[in-house]
N, C-alpha and C positions, 0 to 999 in steps of 0.2 A: 505492500498499498504504499501512496507517497506521501510524501510529509506532510507534502501542503495541503493535501486534502484533509488532513487530520488536522492540522489548526483550520483549516477556514472549519468545520462540521462543528470543533471547540470554542472558536470564537462566535462562530452564528446562536450556538442553541445557550452561549453560558455569556456573552456580552463582552468577553473579553480584551479588557486594552491589551495583549501582547500575547502571542503564543508563538513557541517555539518548541518545535520536534523537528527531533535529530533520530536517524539508524546508524544500528551498525549491526547489517544483515537481521535477522529477523529480531534482534530487542528492539525497540521505541524509546527515547525518554525527551519526556514531554516537560515543557517548565511555559504554568499560563498565571497569567496577571490581572486583574479583576477586584473590581468591586465586591461583586457577589459572594467572595473566600472571607471577608470582612466581618469575623464574630465567630464562624463555622469550628469548627472542633475541624483536627487532620482527616482525622474517616470522612466524615462528611463531606470536606472540600475533594479527598482521594473518591466516594462516592457520584460528587458533581461530573470530575471528567469521569469517570467511564460507563456515565447512563449517558451521554451521548452516542460511547463506540459502543455501544452493547450489543450490534447488528453485529462488528465488525469483527469484535470480539470472538460472538456466538457462530460466526459463519468461518473461522478459521483466519480472517485476510489480517490480524491484530492478536498477538501473541504476548510476547512478554513488552511489560510498560513498567518506567518508573518517572512515577511525578512527581514535582517539584509544584507549590503554590506557590503565592505572594500576591496579596493587596498590592496595586503601586504604592504606595508607602517606604512596606517591607520590599520590597523589587527594588527601591530606587537605593533602600540601605545596602540589600544585598548586593548590586553593580558594587556600590561605593567601595567594598570592603571585602568584597572578594572577589574581584573578578578586573 
């Protein structure tokens, strides 16, 4: 599955500010940034990412996902200190 398709699905479903998806073969890494994650537990954030991708996961297009979620404020801090 193409990374840009995953980014588009997530951005539209969750009204994300940013979505970055990379792949290493069958493993995908998702970095999602949006206000929708504010106040959510880590589990709820993960579920929010999985929900719009459920069909692709069920039919085997997507297999392994690593997910990192941030609010825009958290993302700004993350970029400042870790990139």
